[in-house]
Backbone as a printed PyTorch tensor [residue, N CA C, xyz], in Angstrom:
tensor([[[-14.2720,  -0.7490,  -2.2770],
         [-12.7930,  -0.1630,  -1.9960],
         [-12.8050,   0.8880,  -1.8690]],

        [[-11.8860,   1.7220,  -1.0720],
         [-11.7450,   3.2480,  -0.8630],
         [-10.5860,   3.3610,  -2.1250]],

        [[-10.1880,   4.7930,  -3.0900],
         [ -9.1010,   5.0290,  -3.4600],
         [ -8.1210,   5.3120,  -3.3380]],

        [[ -6.8840,   4.4420,  -3.6450],
         [ -5.6440,   4.8270,  -3.4400],
         [ -5.3950,   6.6420,  -3.9100]],

        [[ -4.8390,   7.1980,  -3.4330],
         [ -4.0270,   8.4140,  -3.6240],
         [ -2.8150,   8.5160,  -4.0890]],

        [[ -2.8190,   8.8690,  -5.4790],
         [ -1.4110,   8.6950,  -6.3370],
         [ -1.0280,  10.0360,  -6.9010]],

        [[ -1.3550,  11.3060,  -6.6800],
         [ -1.4720,  12.5030,  -7.5390],
         [ -0.3280,  12.9390,  -6.7300]],

        [[  0.2070,  14.3130,  -7.3010],
         [  1.5560,  15.0130,  -6.7990],
         [  1.3420,  16.4640,  -5.8410]],

        [[  0.0490,  16.3520,  -6.1170],
         [ -0.7240,  17.8320,  -5.4570],
         [ -1.9150,  17.4610,  -5.0480]],

        [[ -1.9580,  18.5010,  -3.6600],
         [ -3.1120,  18.5750,  -3.2860],
         [ -3.5670,  19.5270,  -2.4950]],

        [[ -5.1440,  19.6510,  -3.0070],
         [ -5.3220,  21.3350,  -2.4820],
         [ -6.4370,  21.1470,  -0.9400]],

        [[ -6.0640,  21.8680,  -0.1800],
         [ -6.6570,  22.1250,   1.4910],
         [ -7.3730,  22.7220,   1.3090]],

        [[ -8.9120,  22.7700,   1.6310],
         [-10.1150,  23.4560,   1.1650],
         [-10.4600,  24.2750,   2.4460]],

        [[ -9.2200,  25.3680,   2.6730],
         [ -9.5800,  25.8610,   4.0770],
         [ -8.7490,  27.5340,   3.9260]],

        [[ -9.2190,  28.3500,   4.4320],
         [ -8.6580,  29.6290,   4.8180],
         [ -8.0870,  29.8870,   5.8690]],

        [[ -7.9380,  28.5140,   6.8860],
         [ -7.8270,  28.4490,   8.2980],
         [ -5.9760,  28.2610,   8.1280]],

        [[ -5.4660,  28.9190,   8.6400],
         [ -3.9620,  28.7910,   8.2730],
         [ -3.4500,  27.7050,   9.4450]],

        [[ -3.9010,  27.9560,  10.4890],
         [ -3.2570,  26.9300,  11.8190],
         [ -3.8750,  25.4310,  10.9110]],

        [[ -5.4200,  25.3170,  10.6390],
         [ -5.7500,  24.0870,  10.1290],
         [ -4.9840,  23.5360,   9.1590]],

        [[ -4.6360,  24.4520,   7.9990],
         [ -3.7780,  23.8910,   6.9570],
         [ -2.4270,  23.9440,   7.4100]],

        [[ -1.7860,  24.1060,   8.2830],
         [ -0.5260,  23.8690,   8.8150],
         [ -0.5060,  22.7770,   9.3690]],

        [[ -1.5940,  22.2370,   9.9530],
         [ -1.6380,  20.7120,  10.8050],
         [ -2.0220,  19.7940,   9.6460]],

        [[ -2.7710,  19.9760,   8.6180],
         [ -2.6460,  19.1160,   7.6520],
         [ -1.5010,  18.8910,   6.8240]],

        [[ -0.9310,  19.7900,   6.5290],
         [  0.7000,  20.2360,   5.7250],
         [  1.8080,  19.0420,   6.7630]],

        [[  1.3000,  19.5390,   8.2410],
         [  2.6530,  18.5710,   8.6530],
         [  1.8430,  16.7900,   8.4440]],

        [[  0.4460,  16.2530,   8.9390],
         [  0.6140,  15.3600,   9.1500],
         [  0.5240,  14.3600,   7.2700]],

        [[  0.6390,  15.3290,   6.5550],
         [  0.5550,  14.3390,   5.1620],
         [  1.9750,  14.7200,   4.7390]],

        [[  3.2900,  15.3100,   5.4290],
         [  4.4300,  15.5550,   4.8880],
         [  4.9790,  14.4600,   4.5790]],

        [[  4.6160,  13.4660,   5.2740],
         [  5.9880,  11.9950,   4.7570],
         [  5.3270,  11.6520,   3.0000]],

        [[  4.1040,  11.9870,   3.0560],
         [  4.2220,  11.2550,   1.6670],
         [  4.1340,  11.7050,   0.0510]],

        [[  5.0260,  12.7230,   0.4240],
         [  5.4450,  13.5580,  -0.7530],
         [  4.3090,  14.0480,  -1.6490]],

        [[  3.6150,  14.3270,  -1.1820],
         [  2.6690,  15.2860,  -1.6950],
         [  2.7520,  16.5760,  -1.5080]],

        [[  3.1340,  17.4860,  -2.5510],
         [  2.6550,  19.1370,  -2.1350],
         [  1.3110,  19.8710,  -1.6970]],

        [[  1.3070,  20.1900,  -1.0710],
         [  0.3010,  20.7000,  -0.1540],
         [ -0.0680,  22.6070,  -0.5920]],

        [[ -1.4270,  23.0440,  -1.0040],
         [ -1.4390,  24.0980,  -1.1540],
         [ -2.7690,  24.2540,  -0.6500]],

        [[ -2.9110,  25.5780,  -0.0780],
         [ -4.3770,  25.8000,   0.6730],
         [ -5.1020,  26.7290,  -0.4960]],

        [[ -6.0940,  26.5920,  -0.1650],
         [ -7.8600,  27.4080,  -0.9700],
         [ -7.1120,  29.0000,  -0.6790]],

        [[ -6.9400,  28.8660,   0.6820],
         [ -6.2440,  30.4930,   0.7420],
         [ -5.1780,  31.0860,   0.0610]],

        [[ -4.0980,  30.1420,  -0.4680],
         [ -2.7970,  30.4990,  -1.3730],
         [ -3.4390,  30.4920,  -2.8270]],

        [[ -4.2590,  29.5380,  -3.3920],
         [ -4.9620,  29.9110,  -4.6180],
         [ -6.0530,  30.9080,  -4.8750]],

        [[ -6.2400,  31.4460,  -3.8150],
         [ -7.2580,  32.7380,  -3.8400],
         [ -8.7800,  32.2860,  -4.0760]],

        [[ -8.9190,  30.9170,  -3.8980],
         [-10.7300,  30.3430,  -4.0720],
         [-11.3050,  30.7410,  -3.2650]],

        [[-12.3760,  31.0730,  -3.3150],
         [-13.8380,  31.6140,  -2.8670],
         [-14.1490,  30.3720,  -1.9970]],

        [[-14.5690,  31.2470,  -0.5640],
         [-15.3110,  30.1910,   0.2920],
         [-16.5440,  29.6980,  -0.0330]],

        [[-17.1040,  28.3370,  -0.0900],
         [-18.1840,  28.0280,  -0.5380],
         [-19.5500,  28.2080,   0.6650]],

        [[-20.7170,  28.9300,   0.3460],
         [-21.5850,  28.7480,   1.1610],
         [-21.8450,  27.0510,   1.7890]],

        [[-21.5720,  27.5410,   3.2120],
         [-21.8730,  25.6550,   3.7100],
         [-23.0410,  25.4130,   4.4550]],

        [[-23.8360,  24.9970,   3.4980],
         [-25.4260,  24.5700,   3.7810],
         [-26.2030,  23.6550,   4.0900]],

        [[-25.0090,  22.6380,   4.5610],
         [-25.1440,  21.2600,   4.8750],
         [-25.7120,  21.1970,   6.3520]],

        [[-26.4700,  20.0610,   6.6830],
         [-26.8160,  20.1200,   7.8550],
         [-26.5060,  18.8310,   8.5410]],

        [[-24.7280,  18.6680,   8.3380],
         [-23.9980,  17.5820,   8.7490],
         [-22.5510,  18.0160,   8.8060]],

        [[-21.5030,  17.4060,   9.5850],
         [-20.1850,  17.6480,   9.3900],
         [-19.9520,  17.2620,   7.6290]],

        [[-20.6000,  16.1730,   7.3990],
         [-20.0910,  15.1720,   6.2710],
         [-20.7820,  15.8260,   5.1890]],

        [[-22.1590,  16.3900,   5.4470],
         [-22.6200,  17.4550,   3.8750],
         [-21.5600,  18.8460,   3.3970]],

        [[-21.0900,  19.3350,   4.9370],
         [-20.6250,  20.8750,   4.3820],
         [-19.1650,  20.0180,   3.8730]],

        [[-18.2130,  19.1270,   4.9620],
         [-17.1270,  18.6130,   4.3510],
         [-17.0910,  18.4570,   2.3310]],

        [[-18.0170,  17.9020,   2.5000],
         [-18.2260,  17.6640,   0.6810],
         [-18.5230,  18.3560,   0.1840]],

        [[-19.3670,  19.2010,   0.3600],
         [-19.3830,  21.0040,  -0.5230],
         [-18.1450,  21.6300,  -0.7280]],

        [[-16.8740,  21.8940,   0.4620],
         [-15.7550,  22.4660,   0.5040],
         [-15.0960,  21.5660,  -0.4320]],

        [[-15.1110,  20.0590,  -0.2310],
         [-13.9360,  19.5900,  -1.1400],
         [-14.5270,  19.8050,  -2.3970]],

        [[-15.4410,  19.4560,  -2.7320],
         [-16.1530,  19.3010,  -4.2300],
         [-15.8820,  21.1540,  -4.9570]],

        [[-16.1090,  21.8610,  -4.3280],
         [-16.2480,  23.4350,  -4.5350],
         [-14.3770,  23.6600,  -4.9450]],

        [[-13.5980,  23.1710,  -3.8790],
         [-12.3540,  23.3990,  -4.3300],
         [-11.6110,  22.6710,  -5.3410]],

        [[-11.9830,  21.6340,  -5.7200],
         [-11.5830,  20.5480,  -6.9380],
         [-12.4380,  20.8200,  -8.2790]],

        [[-13.1040,  21.6920,  -8.2820],
         [-13.8160,  21.8650,  -9.2050],
         [-13.5060,  23.1850,  -9.6570]],

        [[-13.0600,  24.3410,  -8.5180],
         [-12.7400,  25.4050,  -9.1810],
         [-10.9820,  25.4630,  -9.6660]],

        [[-10.2300,  24.5410,  -9.2020],
         [ -9.0190,  24.3000,  -9.2720],
         [ -8.2550,  23.0890, -10.0140]],

        [[ -9.3920,  22.4730, -10.5070],
         [ -9.2100,  21.0320, -11.3530],
         [ -8.1400,  20.2440, -10.3110]],

        [[ -7.7840,  20.5660,  -9.2300],
         [ -6.9160,  19.4780,  -8.4360],
         [ -7.5990,  18.5700,  -7.4210]],

        [[ -7.1510,  17.4090,  -7.0500],
         [ -7.5970,  16.8840,  -6.0090],
         [ -7.6590,  17.7590,  -4.8590]],

        [[ -8.9340,  17.7860,  -4.1890],
         [ -9.0840,  18.8320,  -2.9400],
         [ -9.3720,  18.1270,  -1.4540]],

        [[ -8.5750,  18.1860,  -0.2850],
         [ -9.0730,  17.6390,   0.8580],
         [ -9.6360,  19.1990,   1.8390]],

        [[-11.1370,  18.5140,   2.1270],
         [-11.6550,  19.5130,   2.7990],
         [-11.8410,  18.8300,   4.0000]],

        [[-12.1410,  19.5890,   5.3210],
         [-11.8690,  19.3510,   6.9480],
         [-13.5460,  20.3680,   7.1530]],

        [[-14.3080,  19.5110,   7.8010],
         [-15.4550,  20.6260,   8.6460],
         [-15.3350,  19.6420,   9.9600]],

        [[-15.3090,  20.7490,  10.7860],
         [-14.9500,  20.4430,  12.2620],
         [-15.9490,  20.9580,  13.1400]],

        [[-16.1010,  20.4290,  14.3690],
         [-16.7520,  21.4020,  15.7410],
         [-16.6150,  21.2640,  16.2270]],

        [[-17.2630,  21.6410,  17.7740],
         [-17.2690,  21.5740,  19.1300],
         [-18.6960,  21.1430,  19.5820]],

        [[-19.0770,  20.0840,  20.1320],
         [-20.4700,  19.7290,  20.5260],
         [-20.2410,  19.8450,  21.7940]],

        [[-21.3720,  20.4720,  22.7260],
         [-21.0760,  20.3490,  24.2030],
         [-22.5190,  20.0910,  24.6140]],

        [[-22.3870,  19.1880,  25.1980],
         [-23.9790,  17.9120,  25.5980],
         [-24.7010,  19.2220,  26.1980]],

        [[-24.5770,  19.9450,  27.7200],
         [-25.2300,  20.7900,  28.4730],
         [-25.8690,  21.9490,  27.3850]],

        [[-24.9250,  22.0260,  26.5080],
         [-25.9220,  23.0980,  25.4400],
         [-26.5320,  22.7890,  24.3330]],

        [[-26.8530,  21.0770,  24.0980],
         [-27.8000,  20.6320,  23.3590],
         [-26.9440,  20.6760,  21.9100]],

        [[-25.6000,  20.2080,  22.2240],
         [-24.7310,  20.1620,  21.4040],
         [-24.0280,  21.3050,  20.4820]],

        [[-24.5480,  22.4550,  20.6930],
         [-24.4870,  23.4220,  20.3640],
         [-22.4940,  23.6840,  20.7110]],

        [[-21.7710,  24.5050,  20.2760],
         [-22.3390,  25.1970,  18.5330],
         [-22.6690,  24.2280,  17.5930]],

        [[-21.4790,  22.7310,  17.8430],
         [-21.7020,  21.9280,  16.6030],
         [-21.4830,  22.5220,  15.3840]],

        [[-22.0990,  22.3440,  14.0240],
         [-21.7370,  22.9020,  12.6560],
         [-21.6620,  24.4860,  12.8100]],

        [[-21.9840,  25.2260,  13.7790],
         [-22.0860,  26.6460,  14.0010],
         [-20.5650,  26.8230,  14.8220]],

        [[-19.6500,  26.5140,  14.7870],
         [-18.5820,  26.5950,  15.8380],
         [-17.9470,  27.5850,  15.3990]],

        [[-17.5740,  27.8320,  13.9410],
         [-16.8580,  28.7950,  13.7650],
         [-17.3680,  29.9540,  14.0400]],

        [[-18.9370,  30.1520,  13.8590],
         [-19.8260,  31.2360,  13.5330],
         [-19.6710,  32.0330,  15.3210]],

        [[-19.9520,  30.9680,  16.0290],
         [-19.6690,  31.7360,  17.4400],
         [-18.3870,  32.5050,  17.6220]],

        [[-17.5680,  32.2280,  17.4170],
         [-16.4790,  33.1850,  16.9750],
         [-17.0430,  34.4890,  16.1500]],

        [[-17.7670,  34.8430,  15.9640],
         [-17.9010,  36.5380,  15.3370],
         [-17.6380,  36.2240,  14.2890]],

        [[-17.6760,  37.6600,  13.5780],
         [-17.2180,  38.1600,  12.3180],
         [-16.0970,  38.3370,  11.7950]],

        [[-15.1350,  38.4180,  13.0700],
         [-13.7560,  38.2890,  12.8820],
         [-13.3530,  37.0670,  13.0000]],

        [[-13.4800,  35.9150,  13.3500],
         [-13.4320,  34.7250,  13.7210],
         [-12.1990,  34.4610,  14.7580]],

        [[-13.0110,  35.1220,  16.1270],
         [-11.7940,  35.2280,  17.1130],
         [-12.0690,  33.8760,  17.8390]],

        [[-11.7580,  32.9970,  18.4690],
         [-12.1060,  31.9080,  18.9280],
         [-12.1500,  32.1080,  20.6520]],

        [[-11.6120,  33.4310,  20.9600],
         [-11.6570,  33.9990,  22.1730],
         [-12.9660,  34.3240,  22.3330]],

        [[-13.1830,  34.6540,  21.2050],
         [-15.3940,  35.2230,  21.2130],
         [-16.0710,  33.7780,  21.3210]],

        [[-15.4280,  32.9690,  20.8390],
         [-16.3700,  31.8040,  21.2940],
         [-16.5730,  30.9000,  22.2380]],

        [[-15.2590,  31.0060,  22.9410],
         [-14.7240,  29.9010,  24.4920],
         [-15.4510,  30.7200,  25.1080]],

        [[-15.8260,  32.3810,  24.9410],
         [-16.4030,  33.0480,  26.0440],
         [-17.8470,  32.9460,  26.1930]],

        [[-18.3210,  32.5250,  24.3810],
         [-20.1700,  32.1410,  24.7090],
         [-19.8670,  31.2630,  24.9130]],

        [[-19.2970,  30.1670,  24.8510],
         [-19.8470,  29.0260,  25.8250],
         [-19.5400,  28.9280,  27.2740]],

        [[-18.6970,  29.4130,  27.8310],
         [-18.4850,  29.7380,  29.2290],
         [-19.9140,  30.4580,  29.4250]],

        [[-20.1600,  31.4190,  28.6900],
         [-21.5790,  32.2350,  29.1530],
         [-23.0180,  31.6930,  29.1460]],

        [[-22.8780,  30.7120,  28.0110],
         [-23.9300,  29.9320,  28.0360],
         [-24.4270,  29.1230,  28.8120]],

        [[-23.0120,  28.3010,  29.1210],
         [-22.9710,  27.4450,  30.3690],
         [-23.7480,  27.9210,  31.7760]],

        [[-23.1030,  29.1110,  31.7320],
         [-23.4620,  30.0430,  32.9650],
         [-24.6550,  30.3660,  33.3990]],

        [[-25.5880,  30.7200,  32.2880],
         [-26.8640,  30.8860,  32.0800],
         [-28.0060,  29.6750,  31.8620]],

        [[-27.3280,  28.5760,  31.6500],
         [-28.0680,  27.2720,  32.4760],
         [-27.7160,  26.9370,  33.6550]],

        [[-26.8980,  27.4340,  33.9570],
         [-26.2350,  27.0700,  35.7430],
         [-26.0160,  25.6160,  35.5700]],

        [[-24.7500,  25.6100,  34.7170],
         [-23.9790,  23.9380,  34.5150],
         [-23.0810,  23.8050,  35.4810]],

        [[-22.9590,  23.0180,  36.1760],
         [-21.9670,  23.1690,  37.1350],
         [-20.2900,  22.8960,  36.6870]],

        [[-19.3310,  23.5450,  37.5570],
         [-18.0430,  23.3630,  37.0780],
         [-17.6010,  22.3650,  36.9080]],

        [[-17.7260,  21.0390,  36.5770],
         [-17.3320,  20.0560,  36.9440],
         [-17.2780,  18.9600,  35.3260]],

        [[-16.4210,  18.3310,  35.3910],
         [-15.7030,  17.9760,  34.0330],
         [-17.1090,  17.0330,  33.5710]],

        [[-17.7630,  16.2880,  34.4330],
         [-18.5720,  15.6790,  33.7750],
         [-20.3010,  16.6460,  33.4790]],

        [[-20.4910,  17.3600,  33.8910],
         [-21.6810,  18.3890,  33.5250],
         [-21.1050,  19.0740,  32.4130]],

        [[-20.2050,  19.3380,  31.9250],
         [-19.0580,  19.6840,  30.9250],
         [-18.8690,  19.1570,  29.9470]],

        [[-19.6180,  17.9870,  29.8880],
         [-18.8280,  17.2380,  29.0360],
         [-19.1060,  17.6760,  27.0630]],

        [[-17.6130,  17.1970,  26.3110],
         [-18.1700,  17.9180,  25.1570],
         [-17.1500,  17.1670,  23.9680]],

        [[-17.6550,  16.8800,  22.9110],
         [-16.9260,  16.4210,  21.6890],
         [-16.1580,  17.0700,  20.5900]],

        [[-15.3060,  16.9740,  20.2520],
         [-14.7990,  17.8560,  19.0400],
         [-14.9320,  16.5840,  18.0170]],

        [[-15.4170,  16.8790,  16.9350],
         [-15.7980,  16.3220,  15.7710],
         [-14.7620,  16.8510,  14.5230]],

        [[-14.0840,  15.9690,  13.4620],
         [-13.8030,  16.6190,  12.4500],
         [-14.2630,  15.1880,  11.4890]],

        [[-14.4120,  15.7540,  10.2390],
         [-14.8230,  15.1020,   9.2720],
         [-13.9140,  15.5850,   7.7070]],

        [[-13.4750,  14.7080,   7.0770],
         [-12.5600,  14.7980,   6.1810],
         [-13.0670,  14.1770,   5.0600]],

        [[-13.1040,  15.1860,   4.0620],
         [-13.3810,  14.7830,   2.0230],
         [-12.1740,  15.0820,   1.5260]],

        [[-12.1650,  14.0190,   1.1530],
         [-11.0340,  14.1070,   0.2720],
         [-12.0110,  13.6210,  -1.4140]],

        [[-11.7580,  14.8150,  -2.4100],
         [-12.4640,  14.9130,  -3.7270],
         [-11.3310,  14.8310,  -4.8970]],

        [[-11.2730,  13.9920,  -5.8310],
         [-10.5620,  14.1440,  -7.2320],
         [-11.2890,  15.0250,  -8.2310]],

        [[-10.7990,  15.4300,  -9.1330],
         [-11.6060,  16.0490,  -9.8270],
         [-12.4960,  15.5350, -10.7350]],

        [[-12.3510,  14.1670, -10.7200],
         [-13.9930,  13.4890, -11.5990],
         [-14.6440,  13.3590, -10.6410]],

        [[-14.8320,  14.1880,  -9.4280],
         [-15.6090,  13.9440,  -8.2380],
         [-15.9100,  12.7830,  -7.3020]],

        [[-14.8770,  11.8030,  -7.5260],
         [-15.0270,  10.3390,  -6.4420],
         [-14.4000,  11.1690,  -5.2580]],

        [[-15.4630,  10.8720,  -4.2000],
         [-15.3170,  11.3010,  -2.9760],
         [-15.2600,  10.1640,  -1.5710]],

        [[-13.9970,  10.3570,  -1.1450],
         [-14.1210,   9.4890,   0.3800],
         [-14.1730,  10.7320,   1.6370]],

        [[-15.1400,   9.5000,   2.6420],
         [-15.1970,  10.4720,   3.6700],
         [-14.8040,   9.9460,   4.9830]],

        [[-14.0270,  10.3470,   5.9680],
         [-13.5800,   9.7090,   7.0750],
         [-13.9790,  10.8590,   8.5990]],

        [[-14.6750,  10.0390,   9.5490],
         [-15.0610,  10.7970,  10.6240],
         [-14.5420,  10.4190,  11.8620]],

        [[-13.5570,  11.2560,  12.9570],
         [-12.9290,  11.5850,  13.6480],
         [-13.4450,  12.1520,  14.7090]],

        [[-13.2050,  11.4920,  16.0430],
         [-14.0130,  12.2480,  17.2540],
         [-12.7790,  12.2570,  18.8000]],

        [[-13.3010,  13.1630,  19.2530],
         [-12.0030,  13.3890,  20.4850],
         [-13.2310,  13.7080,  21.6650]],

        [[-13.2210,  12.9820,  22.6190],
         [-14.0730,  13.0970,  23.6690],
         [-13.7230,  14.0820,  24.8610]],

        [[-14.0660,  14.8320,  25.4940],
         [-13.4250,  15.5320,  26.7670],
         [-14.3950,  16.4920,  27.5130]],

        [[-13.9440,  17.5360,  27.9910],
         [-14.9560,  18.7890,  28.6670],
         [-14.3380,  19.8410,  28.9970]],

        [[-15.7050,  20.5790,  29.0460],
         [-14.7360,  22.1870,  28.7580],
         [-14.4200,  22.4600,  29.5640]],

        [[-13.5730,  23.2150,  30.2030],
         [-12.6720,  23.8940,  31.1090],
         [-12.5640,  25.5120,  31.1330]],

        [[-12.4310,  26.2260,  32.2470],
         [-12.4340,  27.5930,  32.0720],
         [-11.4020,  27.8620,  33.3540]],

        [[-10.6470,  29.2130,  33.2980],
         [-10.3740,  29.9300,  32.2640],
         [ -9.4300,  28.9190,  31.1060]],

        [[ -9.5920,  29.5720,  29.9610],
         [ -8.5510,  28.8730,  28.5110],
         [ -7.1460,  28.5730,  29.2190]],

        [[ -6.3570,  27.4640,  28.7910],
         [ -5.3560,  27.4960,  29.4250],
         [ -4.5670,  26.9510,  27.9370]],

        [[ -2.8770,  27.3840,  27.9770],
         [ -2.0810,  26.7920,  27.1850],
         [ -2.0640,  27.8680,  25.3480]],

        [[ -1.0010,  27.6630,  25.0690],
         [ -0.9510,  28.7670,  23.5990],
         [ -0.6070,  28.1860,  22.4260]],

        [[ -0.7470,  26.5140,  22.6340],
         [ -0.4020,  25.7990,  21.7640],
         [ -2.0600,  25.4010,  20.5280]],

        [[ -1.7070,  24.9130,  19.3800],
         [ -3.0850,  24.5660,  18.6280],
         [ -3.9790,  25.6860,  18.0850]],

        [[ -4.8780,  25.5850,  17.9340],
         [ -6.1020,  26.4440,  17.5910],
         [ -7.5620,  26.4880,  17.5340]],

        [[ -7.9400,  27.3030,  17.4950],
         [ -9.5710,  27.1690,  17.4940],
         [ -9.4400,  27.2700,  19.2400]],

        [[-10.6600,  26.0240,  19.5500],
         [-11.1790,  26.1970,  20.8400],
         [-10.2540,  25.1030,  21.7800]],

        [[ -9.3030,  24.6010,  21.3330],
         [ -7.9000,  23.9030,  21.9600],
         [ -7.6570,  24.4940,  23.5080]],

        [[ -7.8000,  25.8800,  23.8320],
         [ -7.4480,  26.2980,  25.0360],
         [ -8.4170,  25.9080,  26.1470]],

        [[ -9.8130,  25.7660,  25.8920],
         [-10.8090,  25.0400,  26.9070],
         [-11.3550,  23.8380,  26.3560]],

        [[-10.7090,  22.9170,  25.7640],
         [-10.6940,  21.6320,  26.0960],
         [-10.0810,  20.3600,  26.5530]],

        [[-10.3820,  19.9820,  27.7770],
         [ -9.6590,  19.1960,  28.7270],
         [-10.1430,  17.7520,  27.9970]],

        [[ -9.0790,  17.0040,  27.0860],
         [ -9.3390,  15.5620,  26.8020],
         [ -9.4030,  14.4420,  27.6950]],

        [[-10.7570,  13.0940,  27.5840],
         [-10.5250,  12.3650,  28.3430],
         [ -9.5150,  11.4960,  28.2480]],

        [[ -9.0020,  10.8210,  29.3420],
         [ -7.8780,   9.9370,  29.6640],
         [ -6.8240,   9.9440,  29.3990]],

        [[ -6.5180,  11.0560,  29.8320],
         [ -4.5870,  11.6320,  29.7230],
         [ -4.3830,  10.5350,  30.4010]],

        [[ -3.0610,  10.4990,  30.6460],
         [ -1.9190,   9.4750,  31.0940],
         [ -1.7280,  10.1460,  32.2200]],

        [[ -1.3420,   9.5710,  33.3940],
         [ -0.7460,   9.8150,  34.6290],
         [ -1.1790,  11.2680,  35.5670]],

        [[ -2.3510,  11.1730,  35.0880],
         [ -3.3640,  11.9770,  35.8920],
         [ -3.7890,  13.5760,  34.9350]],

        [[ -2.8910,  13.3680,  34.2470],
         [ -2.7030,  14.7720,  33.5940],
         [ -4.1850,  15.4900,  33.1090]],

        [[ -4.2940,  17.1200,  33.5260],
         [ -5.5160,  17.5250,  33.2690],
         [ -5.2720,  18.7740,  32.1280]],

        [[ -4.3250,  18.5660,  31.1800],
         [ -3.8100,  19.3960,  30.6970],
         [ -4.8740,  19.8250,  29.2820]],

        [[ -5.4240,  20.9480,  28.7570],
         [ -5.9380,  21.0630,  27.5280],
         [ -5.6560,  20.7570,  26.5300]],

        [[ -5.8540,  20.9470,  25.1000],
         [ -5.4060,  20.4530,  23.9160],
         [ -3.9590,  21.3710,  23.7170]],

        [[ -4.4150,  22.5170,  23.9000],
         [ -3.4830,  23.9530,  23.8600],
         [ -2.2720,  23.8280,  24.4760]],

        [[ -2.1510,  22.6730,  25.5430],
         [ -1.1840,  22.7580,  26.4390],
         [ -0.1120,  21.7150,  25.7900]],

        [[ -0.6350,  20.7690,  24.9510],
         [ -0.0230,  19.2960,  24.6370],
         [  1.1990,  20.0390,  23.6980]],

        [[  2.1370,  19.3040,  23.5330],
         [  2.7050,  19.2220,  21.8100],
         [  2.1630,  18.9380,  21.0200]],

        [[  2.7400,  19.3280,  19.7810],
         [  2.0090,  19.1930,  18.4090],
         [  1.6770,  17.6110,  18.5140]],

        [[  2.7520,  16.8410,  18.4570],
         [  2.7450,  15.3120,  18.2230],
         [  1.8880,  14.7740,  19.2230]],

        [[  1.8860,  14.9650,  20.4340],
         [  0.8690,  14.0820,  21.3210],
         [ -0.5780,  14.5810,  21.0580]],

        [[ -0.8470,  15.9480,  20.7010],
         [ -2.2930,  16.3500,  20.6840],
         [ -2.4440,  15.8750,  19.4860]],

        [[ -1.9390,  15.4000,  18.2780],
         [ -2.2370,  14.7030,  16.7910],
         [ -2.5080,  13.7350,  17.2390]],

        [[ -1.8820,  12.6690,  18.0560],
         [ -1.8840,  11.3990,  18.3760],
         [ -3.0750,  11.2980,  18.9050]],

        [[ -3.7540,  12.2730,  19.4280],
         [ -5.3790,  12.0200,  19.9060],
         [ -6.6150,  12.7400,  18.9730]],

        [[ -6.2030,  13.5480,  18.5000],
         [ -7.1840,  14.8690,  18.6750],
         [ -8.1720,  14.2800,  17.4350]],

        [[ -9.4860,  14.2850,  17.4760],
         [-10.4430,  14.1020,  16.5880],
         [ -9.8510,  14.5790,  14.8570]],

        [[ -8.8970,  15.3600,  14.7390],
         [ -8.6870,  15.7950,  13.0950],
         [ -7.3210,  14.1930,  13.0860]],

        [[ -6.6930,  14.0910,  13.9930],
         [ -5.7140,  13.0940,  13.7400],
         [ -6.0300,  11.6780,  13.7500]],

        [[ -7.1750,  11.6230,  14.1920],
         [ -7.6540,  10.0380,  14.0660],
         [ -8.6690,   9.6350,  12.5930]],

        [[ -9.1410,  11.1710,  12.3480],
         [ -9.7510,  11.5330,  11.0470],
         [ -8.7880,  10.9070,   9.7610]],

        [[ -7.2240,  11.9370,   9.8130],
         [ -6.1660,  11.3450,   9.1180],
         [ -5.6740,  10.1770,   9.2680]],

        [[ -5.6680,   9.4480,  10.4920],
         [ -5.2720,   8.1780,  10.3480],
         [ -6.2340,   7.0020,   9.3160]],

        [[ -7.2950,   7.4610,   9.4010],
         [ -8.2340,   6.4500,   9.1620],
         [ -7.9560,   6.6800,   7.4460]],

        [[ -8.0250,   8.2230,   6.8680],
         [ -7.4860,   8.6120,   5.6930],
         [ -6.4530,   7.9210,   4.9940]],

        [[ -5.6550,   8.1900,   5.9550],
         [ -4.1440,   7.8060,   5.1140],
         [ -4.1490,   5.8110,   4.9340]],

        [[ -4.6640,   5.2830,   6.2510],
         [ -4.8080,   3.7270,   5.8790],
         [ -5.4710,   3.5380,   4.5350]],

        [[ -6.5020,   4.2130,   4.3400],
         [ -7.3200,   3.9570,   3.3440],
         [ -7.1670,   4.3800,   2.2680]],

        [[ -6.5620,   5.3140,   1.9270],
         [ -6.1290,   5.7300,   0.5030],
         [ -4.6700,   6.3870,   0.4140]],

        [[ -3.8570,   6.3190,   1.5660],
         [ -2.5790,   6.4740,   0.9640],
         [ -1.3750,   5.2410,   1.4180]],

        [[ -1.5850,   4.4160,   1.8810],
         [ -0.7110,   2.9730,   2.1120],
         [ -0.6550,   2.5630,   0.8340]]])
């Protein structure tokens, strides 16, 4: 049985303001005070795992140990089928030392061009992954994995969201829409996103 979360405060183990904002919005209805690792000045641990689950676990446990509070960590990434599922775990690294998603999107496009991948949605199939790790101070842990399938498009479109959203077009949009996740209102994006799906699993298991 999953453990129910009934504590008043939760550390979000991220220094990414966009990600912290999304999580704060998604948990706003549950009366939990959200504070980020960035706000607490917590260091970022080395992400030495070989799966999204392992890296999320490393971050959640590091945050709860450092703060003495329960912690929620997110490890997410973008896997492009034609690039042998790269960048995957190294999605943030592809953004360069300044963590600029524009750099990462450009690199994906360049790598696809080097491999002469056709500019079609089928050829440029990709999947967003999100694993949430919810850790308590006694180091009890719950894990949730959400995905969103779609394709890489170029040039990037839209000013919403964050990260690689402007170059990712989700599958199965209604009415023949061809929007990227950066062109969607936040509520609509969260309803289908990899992170939104992982959150709904976590909420159903631990917050209801």
